[in-house]
Backbone bond lengths (Angstrom), bond angles and torsions (degrees), N, CA, C in turn:
res aa  C-N    CA-C-N  psi(-1)  N-CA   C-N-CA  omega(-1)  CA-C   N-CA-C  phi
1 M - - - 1.459 - - 1.522 108.67 -
2 G 1.281 116.24 102.61 1.447 120.59 175.83 1.518 114.77 57.94
3 G 1.308 118.02 28.71 1.460 120.83 179.98 1.516 114.22 102.20
4 A 1.334 117.48 -16.40 1.466 121.69 175.66 1.527 108.14 -87.30
5 A 1.330 116.16 143.97 1.459 119.81 -177.47 1.520 110.08 -148.78
6 V 1.330 114.84 164.41 1.460 122.00 173.82 1.528 107.07 -88.50
7 H 1.321 116.76 132.20 1.465 121.86 179.27 1.523 109.11 -58.68
8 R 1.310 116.57 137.41 1.473 120.87 -176.00 1.532 113.56 -67.98
9 Q 1.340 117.91 -26.20 1.461 120.65 -177.86 1.521 113.25 -108.08
10 Q 1.316 117.77 -15.07 1.464 122.27 -179.39 1.525 108.26 -130.20
11 A 1.307 117.09 94.56 1.464 121.56 -171.32 1.526 114.53 -61.41
12 L 1.316 118.61 -21.87 1.463 119.99 -179.79 1.525 112.72 -95.02
13 V 1.331 116.53 9.85 1.464 121.18 179.57 1.523 108.94 -109.03
14 L 1.325 115.82 124.84 1.458 121.18 176.10 1.522 108.07 -98.54
15 I 1.326 115.98 139.29 1.461 120.14 -176.78 1.526 110.83 -128.27
16 N 1.315 114.56 161.23 1.455 121.98 175.77 1.519 107.26 -100.82
17 E 1.330 116.59 100.56 1.462 120.86 -177.90 1.525 112.67 -87.79
18 D 1.337 116.37 -28.19 1.467 117.88 -172.09 1.524 111.57 -153.24
19 N 1.315 116.62 70.61 1.473 121.86 175.51 1.526 113.71 56.72
20 A 1.319 116.93 41.91 1.468 120.71 178.46 1.522 110.26 -64.90
21 K 1.314 115.26 146.40 1.464 121.97 174.03 1.525 107.82 -95.92
22 S 1.316 116.42 166.43 1.463 119.88 -179.79 1.525 110.82 -57.84
23 E 1.323 117.16 -36.51 1.467 120.78 178.97 1.524 111.56 -62.62
24 D 1.332 116.68 -34.88 1.463 121.07 178.76 1.525 110.76 -66.06
25 V 1.320 116.18 -42.42 1.465 120.82 179.62 1.523 110.10 -65.95
26 V 1.327 117.14 -42.90 1.471 121.18 178.44 1.524 109.94 -62.72
27 Q 1.322 117.56 -43.29 1.467 121.03 179.71 1.529 110.76 -62.51
28 L 1.327 117.22 -42.81 1.463 120.64 178.65 1.522 111.00 -66.17
29 A 1.327 117.51 -43.16 1.466 120.93 178.35 1.522 110.55 -60.06
30 H 1.324 117.04 -41.85 1.470 121.65 177.28 1.526 109.91 -61.25
31 H 1.323 116.30 -47.12 1.468 121.27 -178.77 1.535 110.97 -60.17
32 V 1.324 116.64 -47.51 1.469 121.02 -179.69 1.524 110.12 -62.26
33 R 1.334 116.82 -45.76 1.471 120.94 -179.05 1.530 110.80 -60.66
34 Q 1.333 116.74 -43.50 1.468 120.75 -179.89 1.526 111.20 -64.39
35 K 1.324 117.26 -46.60 1.470 120.81 -177.84 1.528 111.50 -63.78
36 V 1.324 117.38 -42.90 1.470 120.71 178.02 1.525 109.51 -64.60
37 G 1.321 117.31 -42.64 1.464 121.22 178.84 1.517 112.54 -61.21
38 E 1.334 116.06 -44.15 1.469 120.50 179.88 1.526 111.91 -65.66
39 K 1.317 116.32 -42.25 1.462 120.09 -174.61 1.526 113.24 -78.93
40 F 1.334 117.52 -39.96 1.461 120.88 -172.23 1.526 114.03 -115.85
41 N 1.325 117.11 -3.16 1.462 122.44 -176.07 1.536 111.19 55.46
42 V 1.327 114.94 39.09 1.461 123.47 176.71 1.517 106.50 -125.83
43 W 1.327 116.56 129.13 1.468 120.18 -177.99 1.520 109.18 -106.08
44 L 1.320 114.96 109.96 1.458 121.34 -178.48 1.524 110.77 -65.08
45 E 1.322 115.59 139.58 1.464 122.28 176.68 1.524 107.86 -107.73
46 P 1.316 117.80 125.23 1.465 119.00 -179.81 1.525 111.56 -66.39
47 E 1.321 116.19 141.75 1.463 121.66 177.15 1.521 111.64 -92.65
48 V 1.314 115.97 -17.39 1.468 119.78 -178.06 1.519 110.45 -80.71
49 R 1.317 115.29 162.72 1.463 121.16 174.18 1.520 107.43 -105.83
50 F 1.323 116.59 135.09 1.457 121.63 178.99 1.521 108.05 -99.81
51 I 1.318 115.90 124.44 1.458 121.54 179.92 1.525 107.95 -116.45
52 G 1.318 116.33 119.34 1.456 121.62 177.32 1.516 110.53 -102.56
53 A 1.322 116.13 -174.20 1.468 121.49 -178.21 1.525 111.98 -59.82
54 S 1.333 116.46 -30.89 1.469 119.92 -177.69 1.526 112.86 -101.79
55 G 1.327 117.89 11.67 1.455 121.18 178.61 1.521 112.07 118.56
56 E 1.325 115.11 -163.46 1.465 120.60 -176.80 1.523 111.30 -71.00
57 V 1.333 114.81 139.33 1.463 121.53 176.99 1.524 108.20 -123.64
58 S 1.308 116.81 159.44 1.461 121.50 -179.51 1.527 110.05 -68.05
59 A 1.324 116.39 119.61 1.458 120.56 178.80 1.523 110.98 -64.56
60 V 1.324 117.15 -40.09 1.469 120.56 179.84 1.525 110.13 -63.04
61 E 1.318 117.44 -46.45 1.464 120.11 179.29 1.524 111.24 -64.49
62 T 1.310 117.20 -35.21 1.457 121.00 -178.65 1.517 111.67 -66.02
63 I 1.333 117.98 -39.54 1.468 119.68 -176.69 1.522 113.43 -98.77
64 S 1.314 118.25 -1.24 1.474 120.39 179.98 1.509 111.59 -79.13
């Protein structure tokens, strides 16, 4: 998605393969979270912290 990708050997790791923007990473994280939730009824919780222009924002809310 826009340069962001899932690591080929670590499925829970998102990588920047081709000049991804932050929006691309957020979109991919949302997509992965939704697909895992639909298939396994498990909702992944991000381990990273999201920092915006005004400070820290909820990672779960950002990718939900």
